[in-house]
C-alpha positions in Angstrom: 0.0 0.0 0.0 2.8 2.4 0.9 4.7 1.5 -2.3 1.6 2.6 -4.3 0.9 5.7 -2.3 4.4 7.1 -2.5 4.6 7.5 -6.3 1.0 8.9 -6.3 1.9 11.4 -3.6 5.0 12.4 -5.5 3.0 12.9 -8.7 0.5 15.0 -6.9 3.3 17.2 -5.5 4.8 17.5 -9.0 1.4 18.4 -10.5 0.9 21.0 -7.8 4.3 22.6 -8.6 3.4 22.7 -12.2 0.1 24.4 -11.5 1.9 27.0 -9.4 4.3 27.6 -12.3 1.4 28.0 -14.7 -0.3 30.6 -12.5 3.0 32.5 -12.3 3.3 32.5 -16.1 -0.3 33.7 -16.4 0.3 36.5 -13.9 3.5 37.6 -15.7 1.8 37.5 -19.1 -1.1 39.7 -17.8 1.4 42.0 -16.1 3.4 42.4 -19.4 0.1 43.0 -21.3 -0.8 45.8 -18.8 2.6 47.3 -19.3 2.2 47.2 -23.1 -1.3 48.6 -22.9 -0.8 51.5 -20.4 3.0 52.1 -20.7 5.9 51.7 -18.3 5.1 55.1 -16.7 2.0 53.6 -15.2 2.8 49.9 -14.9 6.4 48.9 -14.8 7.4 45.8 -16.7 8.3 42.5 -14.8 11.8 42.6 -16.3 12.4 46.2 -15.0 11.1 45.2 -11.6 13.3 42.2 -11.5 16.4 44.2 -12.4 15.6 46.9 -9.8 14.9 44.2 -7.2 18.3 42.6 -7.7 20.0 46.0 -7.7 18.3 47.0 -4.4 19.2 43.6 -2.9 22.8 44.0 -4.0 23.1 47.5 -2.5 21.6 46.4 0.8 18.9 49.0 0.6 16.0 46.6 0.2 17.2 44.2 2.9 17.7 47.1 5.3 14.2 48.4 4.9 12.7 44.9 4.9 14.5 44.1 8.1 12.9 47.2 9.7 9.4 46.1 8.6 10.1 42.5 9.7 11.2 43.6 13.1 8.0 45.6 13.6 5.8 42.7 12.4 7.7 40.1 14.6 7.5 42.3 17.7 3.9 43.0 17.2 3.0 39.4 16.5 4.8 38.3 19.7 3.3 41.0 21.9 -0.1 40.5 20.5 -0.1 36.8 20.0 1.1 35.5 23.4 -1.7 37.1 25.4 -4.2 36.1 22.7 -3.2 32.5 23.3 -3.0 32.6 27.1 -6.3 34.4 27.6 -8.7 31.7 26.2 -6.6 29.1 28.1 -7.0 31.0 31.4 -10.7 31.6 30.8 -11.5 28.0 29.8 -13.2 27.3 33.2 -14.9 30.7 33.3 -17.6 30.7 30.5 -19.4 33.6 32.2 -16.3 35.8 31.9 -15.9 34.7 28.2 -19.5 35.7 27.6 -19.0 39.1 29.2 -15.9 39.8 27.1 -17.3 38.4 23.9 -19.1 41.5 22.5 -16.1 43.7 23.3 -13.7 41.2 21.6 -16.0 41.1 18.6 -16.1 44.9 18.5 -12.3 45.0 18.7 -12.0 42.4 15.9 -14.4 44.2 13.6 -13.0 47.8 14.2 -11.1 49.2 11.3 -7.5 49.0 12.5 -6.3 51.5 9.9 -8.4 54.2 11.6 -6.3 53.8 14.7 -3.0 54.3 12.9 -3.1 58.1 13.3 -3.9 57.7 17.0 -1.0 55.3 17.5 1.3 57.8 15.8 0.0 60.6 18.2 0.4 58.3 21.2 3.7 56.5 20.4 5.3 58.8 17.9 6.5 58.2 14.4 9.1 55.6 15.4 8.8 51.8 15.5 6.5 51.8 18.5 3.4 53.1 16.7 3.9 50.4 13.9 4.2 47.7 16.5 1.0 48.9 18.2 -0.9 48.6 15.0 0.4 45.1 14.4 -0.6 44.1 18.0 -4.1 45.4 17.4 -4.4 43.3 14.3 -2.8 40.1 15.5 -4.4 39.9 19.0 -8.0 39.4 17.9 -7.3 37.0 15.1 -5.2 34.7 17.3 -7.6 35.1 20.3 -10.7 33.9 18.4 -8.7 31.1 16.7 -7.4 29.8 20.1 -10.9 30.2 21.7 -12.4 28.1 18.9 -9.7 25.4 19.4 -10.4 25.3 23.2 -14.1 25.1 22.7 -13.6 22.2 20.2 -11.9 20.0 22.7 -13.6 16.8 23.7 -15.2 17.4 27.1 -15.2 13.7 27.8 -11.4 13.5 27.5 -11.0 16.3 30.0 -13.5 14.7 32.4 -11.7 11.3 32.1 -8.4 13.0 33.0 -10.0 14.7 36.0 -11.6 11.5 37.2 -8.1 9.8 37.1 -6.8 12.5 39.4 -5.2 15.0 37.0 -4.9 18.5 38.4 -6.2 21.6 36.5 -2.6 22.5 35.6 -2.0 19.0 34.2 -5.2 19.1 32.2 -4.3 22.4 30.7 -0.7 21.4 30.0 -1.3 17.9 28.7 -4.7 18.0 27.1 -6.1 21.5 26.5 -2.9 23.2 25.1 -1.9 20.3 22.8 -5.5 19.9 21.6 -5.6 23.6 20.8 -2.3 23.8 19.0 -3.6 23.3 15.5 -6.2 26.1 15.9 -3.5 28.3 17.4 -1.2 27.8 14.4 -4.2 28.3 12.1 -4.7 31.7 13.7 -1.1 32.7 13.4 -1.0 31.6 9.7 -3.8 34.2 9.2 -2.5 36.8 11.6 1.2 36.9 10.4 0.5 38.1 6.9 -2.0 40.7 8.2 0.6 41.8 10.7 3.2 42.4 8.0 0.6 44.2 6.0 -0.3 46.4 9.0 3.4 47.3 9.5 3.7 48.3 5.8 0.5 50.4 6.0 1.7 52.2 9.2 4.9 53.0 7.4 2.9 54.4 4.5 1.3 56.9 6.8 4.4 58.1 8.6 7.9 56.6 8.5 11.4 57.2 7.2 12.3 53.5 7.0 10.6 50.3 6.0 9.0 48.8 2.9 6.0 51.1 3.4 8.3 54.0 3.2 9.8 52.7 0.0 6.3 52.4 -1.5 5.4 55.9 -0.4 8.7 57.3 -1.7 8.3 55.6 -5.0 4.7 56.7 -5.4 5.7 60.4 -4.7 8.4 60.2 -7.3 6.3 58.4 -9.8 8.7 55.5 -9.6 6.4 52.5 -10.3 9.4 50.2 -10.6 10.5 51.0 -7.0 6.9 50.5 -5.8 6.6 47.1 -7.4 10.0 46.1 -6.0 9.0 47.0 -2.5 5.7 45.2 -2.8 7.5 42.1 -4.2 9.7 42.1 -1.1 6.7 42.3 1.2 5.1 39.4 -0.6 8.3 37.3 -0.2 8.3 38.2 3.5 4.8 36.9 3.9 5.6 33.7 2.1 8.7 33.1 4.2 6.7 33.8 7.4 3.9 31.4 6.4 6.5 28.7 5.5 8.2 29.2 8.9 4.8 28.8 10.7 4.1 25.6 8.7 7.5 24.2 9.5 7.2 24.9 13.2 3.7 23.4 13.3 4.9 20.2 11.5 7.8 19.9 14.0 5.6 20.4 17.1 2.9 18.1 15.8 5.1 15.4 14.2 3.6 12.9 16.6 0.2 13.3 15.0 -0.4 11.0 12.0 -1.8 12.7 8.9 -5.5 12.3 8.4 -5.0 11.2 4.8 -1.5 10.4 3.4 -2.7 11.4 0.0 -3.4 14.9 1.2 0.0 15.4 2.8 1.6 18.6 1.5 4.7 18.8 3.5 8.2 19.0 2.0 
């Protein structure tokens, strides 16, 4: 059975890579068509963007600004994500408190975070702190509701059985609740991390002298569409790298868990 499944899994992975390559070719073709239709002044060509991207990487300018944005996103994700994970775990046995907080959490989740960016700049200044605050406001609610959903989805009978066998509340939380909620927690972070990077870039667009958002703003002010596309490309690569890292970390932490369907396995 395994001998049959392995080649099939390999062929599915190869077909998936071919599909990805086909989509990239289509995007580049449409991009080139837009350049030809509207002109390079409005839509820079893929080749020009690639050249500028390599030049900015070689000079260190793009990496320097990307590092600034990544630092903001990482700090905001950590500061916002850790409490968002701990709070549902701490409130697991207090459903009344969860019900009291629920409308406020929903309101915070639905509030337009971009509207708070000017306030954060007033409160924390134009430095890195205001960008981190915006990332925190985005990441916290996404991870909170993902973790809360994972905690609520736990099998109550499993928890009750552990309690009957004499497990303390700390042991139940550490050995049953947290491992059971880990897939939901990582699902929340996979959604929150790209939003966090985008929030950092948006905050830099409003007010900054460093970062990928600053490069986008500077390129737009100078009608340099090539520079804008190069900065956006770098932000996209940061998102892909962050998601890959989250997937790798989840696979390592949950390597004890057998895949539900070997034919659907998508790991490297």
